[in-house]
N, C-alpha and C positions, 0 to 999 in steps of 0.2 A: 475803795476801788470803784472806778466809774462803771455805770451800767451800760454805757455805749463808748466804744473806742473808735477813733478815726484811723483809717488806714491810708498812709501816704506811700505811693509806689515811686521809687526812684530808679527804675530799670533804665530809663532813657538818659539819666545823668550819671548816677553812681555806678549803675550796672555797666555802662559803656566804658568805665575805667577798667574793666576786665581786660587782661592782656590779649591783644589781637581782635578785640570786638569794636566794630564801628558800624552803626546803623545808617543806612542811606536815608535821605529826607522822606521818601515815600514810606519806607519801613517805619520810621519814627511816627509819622502821621497815622499809619495803620495800627500801630501798637497803642498810641494814645487813645484812639477810638475804642479799641478792644478793652483797655483798662477802665475807661470811664463809663462806657455804655454796656459792655458785656459782663465784666467782673464787678463793675460798679464800686471801684475804690473811691474814697472821698476826694483824694487829691493826687496829682502826679507832678513829679519834678522832672523836667524834660531836657535840661541842658545847663552848661556853665556859660556865663556871659563871656564874650570876647574871644572865644576859642578859635573859630575859623569862619570863613565865608559860607561853607557848607552848613555849618551849625546855624548860622543866621538864617539861611533859607529854610531849614527845617523848622526852626522856632517860629518864623513868620507864617509858614503854612499851617502849623498846629494852632497858632493864635487866631488865624483867620477862621479856621474851622470852629474853634472854641467860641469865638464871638458870635458866629451864626447859630450855634446850638446851645448857647447859654452856659458854657463851661468855663468862661474866661477867668473867673475868680478861683477856679480849682486847678489852674495850670500854673506851675511855679518854675522859676529859673534861679539857679545859684548865682549870686553876685558877690562882689568883693568890696571891701572898704577902700575905695580908690578915688575919692573926691568926686564921685558922680559919673565916672566913665562907664561903669557897669549899668547904672541906671539909664543913661542915655541909650546904651545898646539894647536894653530890655524894652524901653519905651518905643524905640524905633521899630522893634519887631512886633509891637502891639501887646506886649506883656503888661500884666497888672499886679503881679505878686513877685516879690524878690525874697529869696532866702539868703540873707546877708551873712557871709562867713566871717565870724569874729574868733578871737583866741580865748578858749575856755580854760587854758592852763597857764600858769605864770611862766613856765619854761618856754612855751611857744611865743608868748608876748615878748619876753626878754631877749631870746636868742634868734627868733625868726624876724620879728618886726624891729627889734632893737629899740623898743619904746617902753616907757613906764605904763602902768595901768591907767593913770590919769590921762596920759597922751592918747592911749588907745581908745578910752571912753570918749574923749573929745572928738576923735575922728568918727566914731560910730554915731554919736549924736548928730554930727553934721550930716552924715549920709542918710540917717533915718528921717531927719527933717526935710532933706532934699527930696527923698522918695515921697513923702507926704505931699509936698508941694506939687509933684508930678502926678499925683493920684495913684501912686503905687503902694499897695499894702506891703507890710514888712513882717517877716519871721526872722529870728536870729538863731543861727547855728553857733553854739559855743564849742568850737573845734577843740578836740582833745580834752573834753570835759571830764572823762573818766580819770585821766591822769591828774587833772586839776583837783578832783575830789579826793584822790588818794594822797597827793603830795602837797597841794597848796589850796586847801579848802577855803581859807580866809580870802584868798585872791578871788575865787569863784563868787563868794558871798558879796564881797565889795563891788565886784563888777555888776552883778545882778541888782544890787542895791542902787547903783548909780544909773541903771538903765530902766528900772521898773516903771518909771513915770512916763516913758515914751509910748507912742502909739504902736506897740509891738503886739501882734496877734499871738505869737507862740514863741517860747524859748525852747530851742531844740537841743537835746542833750546827747551828743554822739559819744559812743565808746569807740573812738576813731581807730585805735590800734587793737581792738578786740581783747582787752586785758581783763575784763570783769569776769567773775563767776557769779552765779545767780544770787547768792546771799549778800555779797558785796554790792551787787547791782541794786538789789532791793533796798538795802540800807541807804545807799547814796541817793536813789530816787525818792525814797521816803523823806530823807532830810530836806530835799528841795521842796517837795509838796507841803510839808509841815511848816517850813520857814516862809513859803510864799503861797499861801492858800488862794490868793486872788489871781495868780498867774496861771497861764495854760502851758503845759509842757508836753513835748514829744520826746520819744526815745529812739535813737538811731544806732542799731547794733551791727557790729562786724563779727565775722565768724572764725577768727584766727585759732581759737581753741575749740571750735565746733560747739560753741555755747550761745550763739546768737539767738536762737529760738528760745532757749531757756532763760536768757537774760531779758528778752522781750516780754515773756510771760511774767517774770519777776517785776519788771518795771510797771506793767499794768496792775499787778497785784498791789504794788506800792502806791498806786493812785495816778500814774501817768495817763493822760487822756488821749494820746496819739502815738502811733508807732510807725516806723519806716521799714519798708520791705523792698525786695526786688524779685522779679519772676525768675525762678530756677536758682535763686541765691547768687545771681551774678554780682560782681563787684571786685574791687581791688584786692589783691592777695588771695585770701581764702573766701572772699565774697561777703555778702550781706545776709541778713535774715531772710530766708526764702518766703515768698508770699504764701504758697500753699501750706507749708508747715505751720506758719504763724497763725493763719486763720483757723486751721484745724485745732491747734492747741488752745487758742483763746476761746473758741467755741465750746470745746469739750471739757476743758479743765477749769475755766473761769466763768463760763456761761454768760459772756458779755455779748451785747448786740453789736454787729458791724455793718449790716446791710449788704454783705457780699454775696454774690451768686457763686456758691461753691462748685456747682455743676459745670461752670465754664472754665475752671482753673486749668484743667487738663488741656483744653484746646489752646488757651493762651500760652501755656508752657511749651506746647509743640511748635507754635508759631515762633516763639522767641528762640527755641532750639534751632529752628531753620534759619532765622535771620542772623543769629549770633555765630553759628557754626560750633557752638559749645554743646556737646552731647550730654543728655541727661543720664546720669549713672543709673543702671538698671535697678539698684537698690535704694534710690533716692526716695525718701518717705513721700507718700501721697501721689507723686507724679511718676515715679520710676516704673519701668516696664514690669518688674517682678513683684512689686509691693502688694499686689492683690492676687498673687499666685501661690497656692499651696503646693508644696512639693512632696512632703511626706504623706504616705498613704494613710497613716493614723490620723492626720489632720482632716483629710477628706471624710474619713469614717466618722470623726467627731462632729463634723459639720452636718452629717446625715442624722446625728443623734442630738437634736436640740441645739444645733449651732454652737457646739462647745468651743470652737476655735475662732469665733467671731469676736471683734471688739467694736467700739463705736465708730471706727474708721471704715464704714461701709463703702465699698467702691462706688455704688450708685450715687452717693453724695457728690462725687467728683467727676461724674460722667464716665465712670469706668465700670467694668464687670469683673466678678471674681472668676479666676481660672484655676485649673488643676493641672500642674505640670506632669509630663510623662517622662520617666527615666528610670534609673535603677532603684530609686527609693519609692517608686510608685507601687501602691498596692491596688487591689481590685477596686477599692472605693474610689481612688483617683480616676481610674480608667472608666469605671461605671458612670461617674459624674460627666465625663466628656462624651461618652456614648449616649447618655440621656439627652444631652444638648443636641446631638446629631440625629436623635430619633432611632437609634440602633439598640436592639435588645439581643442579649446573648445568654445562652444557658451557662451553668457553672463550669462545665468542662471546656467550653469555648473560651470563657473568661480566663480560665487558668492558662490556656495555650497563648492567648493574646498577651496576658500579663507577663508570662515567662519570656516571650519574644521581646517585649519592650524593655524588660530588665536586661536582657542580653545586649540590646542596642545601646542602652545606657552604659553598660560596662565598656563598650567600645567607644564611648564618648560621642556617640551620634545623637544629634538633636531630634527629638520627636515632638511634634505639635498635634493639636487636636485635628488639624486639617489632614494630617497623615493617617489618622485612624481608619477611615473607610478603606483606604488602600491596603493597610496592614490586615484588616479583617478579611477583605476580599482575597488577599494573597494567601493567608493561612487557612481560611475556612471555605473559600469558594470552590476549591477543587480537591476536596478531601477524598482520598482513595479508600481502599479496603484494608489498609494496614500492612499490605505486602511491601517488601523493600523495592525501591525503584529499580527497574530493569536497565535504565540508561543513566549513567553518571558521567559528568565531565570531570576528568582527572586533572587536567591542566590545560591552559590555553595561553597564547601570547598574541597580542594585537600590536601592530606597529603602524605608524603613520609618519610620513615625511613629505616635505614640500616637493612637489613635482613628481612624486612617485605614487603608484597605486597602493592603498593600504593592503597589508598582508596579515593573515591569521594562520597560526599553527595550533591545531586542536588535537588533544589526546583524550579519548573517551572510552568508557567501558560499556559494552552492550551484552547483557546476560553473562557477565563475568569475563568476557573476552575484550582485550585491549586493542584499540585501533588509533592510528595517527595519520593526519593529513595536513598539508600546507596549501593554501590557496590565496589568490589576490581577489580583490573586489572593489566596488565603487565607493565603499565606505567600510569602516571597521566591522560593523555588524554584517554587511553584505559579504565581506571576506570570511567572517566566521561561518555564516550559513553555507557559503561555497565549499568550505573545508568539510563541514558535516555532510553536505549533499554528496561530495566526492566519496566519503566513506561509505555511505549507503549505496550509491550507484556502482562505484568501481570495486569496492572491497566486499560488499554484501550482495550486490546484484539486485537491489530492491529499489522500488520507486520512492521518491521523496515528495512529501506533500507540497502543494503550491501555496505560496504566501498570497492570500487574496486581499487582505487589508491590514493596515498597520496604523495604530493611533497611540498618541502619548497624552497622558493627563498629568498636569502639574498642579499641586495645591496652590491656592491663591496666597498672596503675601509677599511675593518677590524674593523669597529666600533661594539662593543658589544651591543650598544644601538640602532642599526639600526633597522628600521622597517622590519618585516618578513612577507612575503606573503605565506600563506598556501593554496594550491590548492588541493581540494579533489574531486575525481570522485566517484559518487554514482550510484548504480544500484537498480531499483525497478521494478520488473516484467521485461518487455521488454524495459523499459525506462532507458537510461544512461544520466546523467547530471553532471555538475560540479558547485561547489560553492567555493568562495574565502573568506579568512579572513585576516585581516591586523592588526598587533600589534607589539610592541617591544618585547613581550613575545610570543615565538613560540606556547606554549600550548594554550594561550588565543586566538591567531590567529586561531588555529584549532577549538576552541570552537565557535568562531564567524562564521566560515564557516559551522559548524554543525547546528547552529541556522538558518542560511540562508536556508540550505537544508530542515529543518523541515517546515519552512514557505512556501517553494515551494510546498511541498507535500500537505500541508493543503490547499493551493490555488487551487490545482488541484482536491481537494476533494477525 
């Protein structure tokens, strides 16, 4: 097993074969810079030759940047055995490395090219020699190599035997259709390494059976010196081996050196998500939104007791932080962890009340985040009474809004056990609600209604439309000025809750 493994990222070539993904030239240049300078992969494969004029422009810009910054020999382009046409295209773009696509299985050679192995080898030798004359370094892809090793191993050996004397830097071994499992992959890679100890091999895994990472680890364990990845696992069909998972697995399980900056992987993954339009699944290892989030309260409790639920995948390695989700499976330990981060301390009785409320929200499938906690604490504990039942209760209400008509509210409420109902219009739904309540107090009870002096709304950061809203209303009654708060995912309902709290306060004062 090698002590150091080369990482070649092919997001800009193989990753762009993901259905619906096409990177603009500026996006390709931006990602090339991030991969080589931030993540510090060893090499990148940025395009296929002869695809389009837009591809030519992108490759030329990347090559120009690479030449200025000393990366030109680490930027590669896929080329074809086509009598030098691909080589001319790459050379015109300023490229200096070609990854020549050859046929690594007898079936591909026979039925796609309709040639014998000897004819195919002759064509390859001609293009390798032409590349050398142009000053272009050559790596060879043995396309469909995994099927070649499974069904026509003698063909693979004869092909490599016929080409091993050429100036080829690397023979690259693709599991093109993602057919391998780790034990078969290990054996096939080991067979190549043992038969050709003087050659340098790369492994290129596809993820059709969700085994690309495992196969990549097996290949390195067998002695393969370089592996191919894509950011977020982009690629044709089920995609390629994802960069983040591969570097984590190789680092933790095989302890090989790669020279990668793990802390930048999350940033690059986010950029590729934005450019590609392919969302990262929440449970995607290493980079998914939820992978460093503990949900069960027992896990948070275990983390408090000598980190019982930690493994080597510490979030800080990848520019992330550990989080503790809030929902129906949350225990006090989860909630306490979040409160500690917010600098909030609660006694046991208060913790019990907050926990019970969050569990109830989880049962209703409402999302609760750490940013919501201050609002929940304020709502539950900030206005605690003396334990007496509320004097004022809203029994029912209806709010209606229609284009071109004033909003209307019908409110049915109970005050000291007596039921009252009123319908009013207003300038908004909440204004209509307050007008109906004010009418009950003035017209049916003959009492003054407090003046609304100030109204403010606080929304937790993060851009979530379902986030809890805290409405803070300042009231004036006579010479008394006081505030009440309401909390809900709906701003109007939050304001109604604050209003009901106000009514109970004035009833308590008599």
